[in-house]
DRENLUM-199434 format. One line per 5 residues: their letters; for each residue x, y, z of C-alpha. Coordinates in steps of 0.1 Angstrom, whole numbers, padded with zeros to 4 digits. Layout:
N
a	X/Y/Z ~ ...
! end
This chain:
468
xxxxx	0609/-0028/-0128 ~ 0614/-0011/-0095 ~ 0601/-0029/-0064 ~ 0577/-0010/-0041 ~ 0605/-0010/-0015
xxxxx	0629/0007/-0039 ~ 0603/0032/-0049 ~ 0597/0040/-0012 ~ 0634/0046/-0006 ~ 0636/0070/-0035
xxxxx	0606/0089/-0023 ~ 0620/0091/0012 ~ 0653/0103/-0001 ~ 0636/0133/-0017 ~ 0623/0147/0015
xxxxx	0641/0168/0041 ~ 0625/0177/0074 ~ 0628/0211/0088 ~ 0618/0245/0073 ~ 0630/0255/0039
xxxxx	0651/0287/0040 ~ 0636/0321/0032 ~ 0655/0353/0038 ~ 0640/0372/0068 ~ 0620/0402/0057
xxxxx	0634/0436/0066 ~ 0619/0470/0060 ~ 0642/0492/0039 ~ 0633/0529/0034 ~ 0629/0542/-0001
xxxxx	0659/0565/0003 ~ 0683/0578/0030 ~ 0669/0607/0050 ~ 0703/0626/0049 ~ 0706/0621/0011
xxxxx	0687/0653/0003 ~ 0709/0674/-0019 ~ 0732/0644/-0025 ~ 0736/0633/-0060 ~ 0724/0598/-0065
xxxxx	0750/0574/-0080 ~ 0745/0560/-0115 ~ 0760/0527/-0127 ~ 0790/0547/-0140 ~ 0796/0562/-0106
xxxxx	0800/0529/-0088 ~ 0830/0526/-0064 ~ 0860/0509/-0080 ~ 0854/0472/-0072 ~ 0878/0463/-0044
xxxxx	0899/0495/-0049 ~ 0876/0521/-0034 ~ 0905/0541/-0019 ~ 0916/0552/-0054 ~ 0889/0579/-0053
xxxxx	0914/0598/-0031 ~ 0941/0597/-0058 ~ 0970/0591/-0035 ~ 0997/0568/-0049 ~ 1014/0563/-0015
xxxxx	0981/0552/0000 ~ 0976/0528/-0030 ~ 1010/0512/-0022 ~ 1002/0508/0015 ~ 0968/0492/0006
xxxxx	0985/0465/-0014 ~ 1007/0456/0016 ~ 0976/0453/0038 ~ 0962/0425/0016 ~ 0995/0406/0016
xxxxx	1009/0411/0051 ~ 0981/0420/0076 ~ 0979/0391/0101 ~ 0943/0397/0111 ~ 0934/0391/0074
xxxxx	0955/0360/0073 ~ 0937/0347/0104 ~ 0903/0355/0088 ~ 0914/0337/0056 ~ 0924/0307/0077
xxxxx	0889/0307/0093 ~ 0874/0306/0058 ~ 0895/0275/0050 ~ 0883/0259/0083 ~ 0847/0266/0074
xxxxx	0852/0252/0039 ~ 0867/0220/0055 ~ 0837/0217/0078 ~ 0813/0220/0049 ~ 0833/0193/0030
xxxxx	0831/0171/0061 ~ 0793/0174/0062 ~ 0791/0166/0025 ~ 0810/0134/0032 ~ 0777/0121/0048
xxxxx	0763/0115/0013 ~ 0787/0087/0007 ~ 0792/0052/0022 ~ 0821/0045/0046 ~ 0845/0018/0032
xxxxx	0872/0002/0051 ~ 0897/-0026/0047 ~ 0916/-0048/0072 ~ 0938/-0078/0075 ~ 0944/-0099/0106
xxxxx	0966/-0128/0117 ~ 0959/-0145/0150 ~ 0971/-0177/0167 ~ 0950/-0191/0195 ~ 0945/-0222/0216
xxxxx	0913/-0233/0233 ~ 0912/-0248/0268 ~ 0906/-0285/0273 ~ 0871/-0293/0285 ~ 0861/-0322/0309
xxxxx	0851/-0354/0292 ~ 0864/-0341/0259 ~ 0895/-0351/0239 ~ 0925/-0332/0249 ~ 0937/-0306/0223
xxxxx	0971/-0291/0227 ~ 0976/-0277/0192 ~ 0973/-0239/0186 ~ 0953/-0227/0156 ~ 0963/-0199/0133
xxxxx	0937/-0178/0116 ~ 0943/-0153/0087 ~ 0918/-0129/0072 ~ 0916/-0101/0047 ~ 0883/-0081/0046
xxxxx	0866/-0052/0029 ~ 0836/-0037/0046 ~ 0812/-0009/0039 ~ 0783/0009/0057 ~ 0760/0036/0045
xxxxx	0733/0054/0065 ~ 0707/0065/0040 ~ 0697/0101/0042 ~ 0660/0094/0044 ~ 0650/0126/0063
xxxxx	0674/0151/0048 ~ 0697/0152/0079 ~ 0728/0152/0057 ~ 0713/0176/0032 ~ 0705/0201/0060
xxxxx	0740/0196/0075 ~ 0755/0204/0041 ~ 0732/0235/0038 ~ 0744/0246/0072 ~ 0781/0240/0063
xxxxx	0779/0258/0030 ~ 0761/0288/0046 ~ 0787/0288/0074 ~ 0815/0288/0048 ~ 0799/0317/0030
xxxxx	0795/0336/0063 ~ 0832/0332/0070 ~ 0840/0344/0035 ~ 0818/0375/0042 ~ 0836/0380/0075
xxxxx	0869/0380/0057 ~ 0856/0407/0034 ~ 0844/0427/0065 ~ 0879/0423/0081 ~ 0895/0434/0048
xxxxx	0872/0464/0045 ~ 0877/0474/0081 ~ 0915/0471/0078 ~ 0916/0492/0047 ~ 0893/0519/0062
xxxxx	0915/0519/0093 ~ 0946/0523/0072 ~ 0931/0551/0052 ~ 0920/0569/0083 ~ 0954/0566/0100
xxxxx	0972/0576/0068 ~ 0952/0608/0063 ~ 0954/0616/0100 ~ 0992/0613/0098 ~ 0992/0635/0067
xxxxx	0970/0661/0085 ~ 0994/0660/0114 ~ 1023/0667/0090 ~ 1002/0696/0076 ~ 0995/0710/0110
xxxxx	1032/0705/0119 ~ 1041/0728/0090 ~ 1015/0754/0103 ~ 1032/0752/0138 ~ 1066/0756/0123
xxxxx	1054/0787/0104 ~ 1038/0799/0137 ~ 1070/0794/0157 ~ 1089/0814/0130 ~ 1063/0842/0131
xxxxx	1064/0843/0170 ~ 1102/0845/0168 ~ 1100/0875/0145 ~ 1075/0891/0169 ~ 1099/0884/0198
xxxxx	1128/0900/0179 ~ 1106/0930/0172 ~ 1095/0933/0208 ~ 1131/0931/0221 ~ 1141/0958/0197
xxxxx	1113/0980/0209 ~ 1122/0972/0245 ~ 1158/0981/0239 ~ 1146/1014/0223 ~ 1126/1020/0255
xxxxx	1093/1020/0236 ~ 1077/0990/0255 ~ 1079/0975/0289 ~ 1098/0943/0299 ~ 1065/0925/0303
xxxxx	1060/0926/0265 ~ 1092/0907/0259 ~ 1084/0881/0286 ~ 1049/0876/0270 ~ 1065/0872/0235
xxxxx	1090/0847/0248 ~ 1063/0826/0266 ~ 1042/0826/0234 ~ 1071/0815/0213 ~ 1082/0787/0236
xxxxx	1046/0775/0240 ~ 1043/0771/0202 ~ 1076/0752/0203 ~ 1062/0729/0229 ~ 1031/0722/0209
xxxxx	1053/0714/0179 ~ 1073/0689/0199 ~ 1041/0674/0214 ~ 1028/0668/0179 ~ 1056/0643/0174
xxxxx	1039/0619/0198 ~ 1007/0617/0176 ~ 1027/0613/0145 ~ 1049/0585/0159 ~ 1019/0566/0172
xxxxx	1000/0570/0138 ~ 1031/0557/0120 ~ 1033/0527/0144 ~ 0996/0520/0138 ~ 1001/0519/0100
xxxxx	1031/0496/0105 ~ 1009/0472/0124 ~ 0983/0473/0096 ~ 1008/0464/0069 ~ 1023/0436/0090
xxxxx	1056/0452/0098 ~ 1075/0460/0130 ~ 1074/0497/0138 ~ 1112/0498/0141 ~ 1115/0489/0104
xxxxx	1088/0512/0091 ~ 1087/0549/0084 ~ 1067/0573/0062 ~ 1083/0605/0049 ~ 1068/0637/0062
xxxxx	1046/0654/0037 ~ 1015/0676/0041 ~ 0982/0663/0028 ~ 0973/0677/-0006 ~ 0940/0664/-0020
xxxxx	0905/0675/-0028 ~ 0875/0660/-0011 ~ 0862/0632/-0033 ~ 0825/0627/-0041 ~ 0815/0593/-0028
xxxxx	0788/0577/-0049 ~ 0758/0562/-0030 ~ 0729/0540/-0040 ~ 0696/0532/-0024 ~ 0691/0516/0010
xxxxx	0677/0484/-0005 ~ 0711/0479/-0023 ~ 0729/0480/0011 ~ 0716/0444/0018 ~ 0737/0431/-0011
xxxxx	0767/0454/-0007 ~ 0778/0451/0030 ~ 0797/0420/0038 ~ 0787/0421/0075 ~ 0750/0420/0065
xxxxx	0758/0392/0040 ~ 0775/0373/0068 ~ 0746/0378/0092 ~ 0721/0366/0065 ~ 0742/0335/0058
xxxxx	0743/0327/0095 ~ 0705/0328/0095 ~ 0705/0303/0066 ~ 0729/0280/0085 ~ 0708/0282/0117
xxxxx	0676/0274/0096 ~ 0693/0243/0082 ~ 0703/0231/0117 ~ 0667/0230/0127 ~ 0663/0203/0100
xxxxx	0693/0184/0114 ~ 0678/0185/0149 ~ 0643/0174/0137 ~ 0657/0145/0117 ~ 0668/0129/0150
xxxxx	0632/0121/0157 ~ 0629/0097/0128 ~ 0644/0062/0124 ~ 0677/0056/0107 ~ 0684/0029/0081
xxxxx	0719/0017/0077 ~ 0730/-0007/0049 ~ 0762/-0027/0055 ~ 0782/-0053/0037 ~ 0814/-0072/0041
xxxxx	0835/-0095/0021 ~ 0869/-0111/0020 ~ 0889/-0142/0027 ~ 0894/-0162/0059 ~ 0916/-0193/0063
xxxxx	0937/-0211/0088 ~ 0965/-0215/0063 ~ 0982/-0184/0050 ~ 0989/-0201/0017 ~ 0952/-0207/0011
xxxxx	0940/-0173/0023 ~ 0931/-0160/-0012 ~ 0917/-0193/-0025 ~ 0880/-0196/-0036 ~ 0870/-0217/-0006
xxxxx	0883/-0191/0018 ~ 0859/-0164/0005 ~ 0831/-0151/0026 ~ 0806/-0122/0023 ~ 0776/-0107/0042
xxxxx	0749/-0081/0035 ~ 0726/-0065/0060 ~ 0704/-0036/0069 ~ 0697/-0021/0103 ~ 0667/0000/0112
xxxxx	0671/0020/0145 ~ 0647/0043/0163 ~ 0654/0058/0197 ~ 0624/0053/0220 ~ 0633/0073/0250
xxxxx	0661/0098/0256 ~ 0648/0119/0285 ~ 0638/0148/0262 ~ 0673/0153/0247 ~ 0660/0154/0211
xxxxx	0632/0179/0220 ~ 0657/0201/0238 ~ 0681/0200/0208 ~ 0652/0210/0185 ~ 0642/0238/0208
xxxxx	0678/0250/0209 ~ 0681/0250/0171 ~ 0649/0271/0168 ~ 0660/0296/0194 ~ 0694/0299/0177
xxxxx	0676/0306/0145 ~ 0655/0333/0161 ~ 0687/0348/0176 ~ 0704/0349/0141 ~ 0673/0366/0126
xxxxx	0674/0393/0152 ~ 0711/0398/0147 ~ 0706/0400/0109 ~ 0679/0427/0113 ~ 0701/0446/0137
xxxxx	0730/0445/0113 ~ 0707/0459/0086 ~ 0695/0488/0108 ~ 0731/0494/0119 ~ 0741/0497/0082
xxxxx	0713/0522/0076 ~ 0724/0542/0107 ~ 0761/0543/0096 ~ 0752/0556/0062 ~ 0729/0583/0076
xxxxx	0755/0593/0102 ~ 0782/0598/0076 ~ 0760/0615/0051 ~ 0749/0640/0078 ~ 0785/0645/0088
xxxxx	0797/0652/0053 ~ 0769/0676/0046 ~ 0772/0695/0078 ~ 0810/0695/0080 ~ 0812/0708/0044
xxxxx	0791/0738/0054 ~ 0812/0743/0085 ~ 0844/0741/0065 ~ 0833/0770/0043 ~ 0826/0792/0073
xxxxx	0858/0781/0090 ~ 0879/0790/0059 ~ 0865/0825/0062 ~ 0873/0826/0099 ~ 0909/0816/0092
xxxxx	0912/0843/0066 ~ 0897/0869/0089 ~ 0921/0858/0117 ~ 0951/0863/0094 ~ 0939/0898/0085
xxxxx	0933/0905/0122 ~ 0969/0895/0131 ~ 0983/0918/0104 ~ 0962/0947/0116 ~ 0970/0941/0153
xxxxx	1008/0940/0146 ~ 1005/0972/0126 ~ 0987/0988/0156 ~ 1013/0974/0180 ~ 1041/0988/0159
xxxxx	1023/1022/0159 ~ 1020/1020/0197 ~ 0982/1020/0196 ~ 0977/0986/0214 ~ 0996/0965/0238
xxxxx	1014/0933/0230 ~ 0986/0914/0248 ~ 0964/0922/0218 ~ 0990/0907/0195 ~ 0991/0875/0216
xxxxx	0954/0871/0215 ~ 0952/0877/0178 ~ 0980/0852/0170 ~ 0966/0826/0194 ~ 0932/0830/0178
xxxxx	0947/0824/0143 ~ 0966/0793/0155 ~ 0934/0779/0171 ~ 0913/0786/0140 ~ 0940/0770/0117
xxxxx	0940/0739/0140 ~ 0902/0738/0138 ~ 0903/0740/0100 ~ 0928/0711/0099 ~ 0906/0691/0123
xxxxx	0876/0697/0101 ~ 0894/0684/0070 ~ 0903/0653/0090 ~ 0867/0648/0101 ~ 0855/0652/0066
xxxxx	0880/0627/0053 ~ 0871/0602/0081 ~ 0834/0606/0073 ~ 0842/0599/0036 ~ 0861/0568/0045
xxxxx	0834/0557/0069 ~ 0807/0563/0042 ~ 0826/0541/0018 ~ 0829/0515/0044 ~ 0792/0518/0053
xxxxx	0783/0514/0017 ~ 0803/0481/0014 ~ 0834/0495/-0004 ~ 0822/0483/-0038 ~ 0817/0447/-0027
xxxxx	0786/0427/-0035 ~ 0771/0395/-0022 ~ 0775/0380/-0056 ~ 0812/0376/-0048 ~ 0805/0350/-0021
xxx	0819/0316/-0029 ~ 0796/0289/-0043 ~ 0799/0252/-0050
! end
């Protein structure tokens, strides 16, 4: 039968001071405002788990993404932080168990002679081998709350790793498509330079025939060389984009290159779910929520300091003055004890620690709610961008086609002597600018698609967080 003292210990062991955790409430809208006209995703439309970039169907991008996971040093650092957090959680869990130690000593000593006492000149040797243990009972849940905080911190670090991975992948996809668009516009400029050269040859022939003035030749030369300068300048952007991709895949730019190739893909349809699902799909929101849980548990750790601690201790072993008799039965000794301690005055240190823990919790709650609102904003931003830019792209395609017809008609009029070469220059410059705008629009639409995937969590869910 259990003694009343044992029953009391078990009852105390079941309590934990501090508030039990509840996820902070957030208000999620029923649907995204900018989702009107957007086809809602069904379970079959979900982003490929972990491989969201495959919706763009680009094998070269797929290969680069694999290198990011293996070689990106920011991801390696984030993975190391996860292991650190796991170790801290394991350290907190060690508080559940007693501390056991062993030791052995050998000393030789001599005591001084005292007045009116027989003189002793002999030195004494003492030998001992001991085993000791101590265990602070977790009466008020201090260890349990510390374990809760450690596990939540570990999960937050794991979510931060997923955030870093999602960010690196999105950055790679953006840089890759921008580089491909640069290659595409480079091809447009090369075609433009060739067209301007043909115009220059035509103008020189007309000048030699006495049909046009020298100024037309000069204008044609200036336009031709200006297009060449733009083509050369485009090399700066491409080189820097290639270097940025090299950094993302963990390679020195000097050892990395990507073959020139214009972008050729259709805009993908990015599936999207409801705003409430965002709370479980974005790793940054999951990290913020786990930080709230950790801060909540630390309140319990701080409040447990107000209560007394009960430590059980014991020791046993052998002690003798003759090494040969050290492990004999008469040399054995043991001790058992319990210590109850309660701080009476600390100048308000415990109260301050408790107040700090509560304030830290309030801060994490605010950061969590801000992360949720930021997630909603990023989805709305990119939904709006995709919808509006798609409409703009349709109009811009018509503008480009009209500019091409305008160049043809103006050249025909110039050949017929109806207009001056200045009209040709204006028409060709307008075409080049409109083609540049069309390429930029495609780049903006691709970036918005990537950002929407990122804002939606990239197919990740909070269920993937590690658990004990």
